[in-house]
C-alpha positions as CSV (number, residue, x, y, z in Angstrom):
1,X,-47.0,228.0,29.7
2,X,-45.6,224.6,30.3
3,X,-43.3,222.8,27.9
4,X,-45.5,221.3,25.2
5,X,-48.0,224.2,25.2
6,X,-49.9,223.4,28.5
7,X,-51.7,226.2,30.2
8,X,-51.4,226.4,34.0
9,X,-54.7,228.1,34.5
10,X,-56.6,225.5,32.5
11,X,-54.8,222.7,34.4
12,X,-55.8,224.3,37.7
13,X,-59.4,224.6,36.7
14,X,-59.5,221.0,35.7
15,X,-58.0,220.0,39.0
16,X,-60.6,222.0,40.9
17,X,-63.4,220.5,38.8
18,X,-62.1,217.0,39.5
19,X,-62.0,217.8,43.3
20,X,-65.6,219.1,43.2
21,X,-66.8,216.0,41.3
22,X,-64.9,213.7,43.8
23,X,-66.5,215.5,46.8
24,X,-70.0,215.2,45.3
25,X,-69.5,211.5,44.6
26,X,-68.4,211.0,48.2
27,X,-71.5,212.7,49.5
28,X,-73.7,210.6,47.3
29,X,-72.0,207.4,48.4
30,X,-72.3,208.3,52.1
31,X,-76.0,208.9,51.8
32,X,-76.7,205.7,49.9
33,X,-78.0,202.7,51.8
34,X,-77.4,199.0,50.9
35,X,-79.3,196.1,52.4
36,X,-78.0,192.5,52.2
37,X,-79.3,189.3,53.6
38,X,-77.8,185.9,54.7
39,X,-79.2,182.6,55.7
40,X,-81.8,182.5,53.0
41,X,-83.2,185.8,54.1
42,X,-83.4,185.0,57.8
43,X,-81.0,187.8,58.7
44,X,-80.6,191.2,56.9
45,X,-78.6,194.3,57.6
46,X,-78.7,197.8,56.2
47,X,-75.6,200.0,56.0
48,X,-74.8,203.4,54.5
49,X,-72.0,204.0,52.1
50,X,-70.1,205.6,55.0
51,X,-70.2,202.2,56.8
52,X,-72.8,203.2,59.4
53,X,-75.1,200.3,60.4
54,X,-78.7,201.5,60.0
55,X,-80.5,198.3,61.0
56,X,-80.4,194.5,61.5
57,X,-83.5,192.3,61.1
58,X,-83.6,188.7,62.3
59,X,-86.5,186.5,61.2
60,X,-88.0,184.7,64.3
61,X,-87.4,181.4,62.5
62,X,-83.7,182.0,62.8
63,X,-83.8,181.7,66.6
64,X,-84.6,178.5,68.5
65,X,-86.6,179.4,71.6
66,X,-85.2,176.3,73.3
67,X,-81.6,177.8,73.2
């Protein structure tokens, strides 16, 4: 036992549960996708929680064919 009545085994189990919860949250975040737009919706991008760019869409109105 620790001073104050703590139990090392219980503390270790709590730490292991916290680690498992943290790893699960990381996996869920990495698989999540977020899409945002700019320019009034003329440009949009989709990325994962891991920062991987999944796609970019540009509305044809955003590009001047004369440029």
